[in-house]
N, C-alpha and C positions, 0 to 999 in steps of 0.2 A: 504494500500500500504506500503510495507516494503522498506524504503529508507536507514535505518541504515545499513543493510547488503550490499547494493550497495556501500554506502560511505566507509564502512570498506574495501571491496574488492578493491575499487579504491585506497584507501590510502595505502593498502599493495602493490599494483602494482607499485605505484609511489615510495614507499620506496625501493622496490627491484630494480627498474630501476636506482634510484639515487645511491644506494649502488654499483651497477654494474659499473656505470660511474666512481665513486670515486676509486674503486679498480682497474679498468682498467687504469686510469690515473696514479695511484701510481705504478703499475707494469711497465708501459711504462717509467716513470721517472727513476725508479731504473735501468731498463734495459739499457737505454741510458747513464746514469751517471756512469755505471760500465764498459762501453766499452771505452777503450783508447788505444793510441799508445804506443808501447813498447819503451824503452830507448835503443838506440844502443850504445854499449860499445866500440866495435872495429871491424875491418874487415881486412881480408887478401885476396890476389888474386893470383891465379896460373893458367895460361892459361885462359880458358873461365870460370873458376869457381870463384865465389865470396863467401867467407865464412864470415858470419856475426855473431858476438857474441852480444847478447842483453839481457836486463833485462825486462821481461814482467811485466804487472801490477799485475798479480797473479803468478801462478806457470807455468812451461813450458807447461803443458798440458791444459792450458786455452787459448792458442793462437787460434784465429779464422781464421786469414788470414795472409799470408806472400806474399809480392809482390815486384818485382823490375821492375822499369820503366827505359828504356834506351833511351838516346839521344846521339848525337855525342859528346856532351860536358860533360854529367853527367849521373850517375846512381842513381836514387832515390829509397831508401829502405822504405817500409811502412809495419809495422808489427802491427796488431791489436789484442788486447787481452782483456779478461774479468778480471777486478780487483775486489777488495773487495767492498762491498757496501759503499756509501758515509758515512763519519764521523766515519768509523771504522779504528782504528790505524793499521798501517802495521809494520811488523818487519823490522828493519834496515838492516838485512842481506838478500839480495835479491838473488833469483836464477839467474844464468846466463845460457842462452840457446844458442844453435848454430844452424844456418840454412845455407845451401849452395844453392846458385842460379847458374843456368847455363846461362851464358850471351851469347848473339848472337855473340859477338866478345870479345877478351881480353880487360881488363879494361884499360890498357895503361895509358895515362895521364888524363883520365876522372876523374872528381870529384865525390866522393860518398857523397850523402846527405841523411839526415834522422834525426829523432828526437834524439838529443843528440850529433850529430856530428857537429863540427865547422870547418869552412874552413881555 
């Protein structure tokens, strides 16, 4: 009876499964640690349009999502971007990008909130 071959195949299978789990966890960790909110630099409003200048985690083309949530009292800006991998130094000169949101009604005296804005 040949048990050495069975043990070897079983060991190879376990090794492949363990390697797959480790690589999957590493990819998931890198993916979530690289996604972050962009820093809002300034905004202007004219009519129903809200124009926001922001500095993303990476470059302007790494933005995944831009979203504006409106209430009667405030407009919350959320801009999600992909940045560099963790522990990688970034350049001090950051790109500034612009996005325009079409609001349901003019901004008026509503507060604009988001990462980087202080009231």
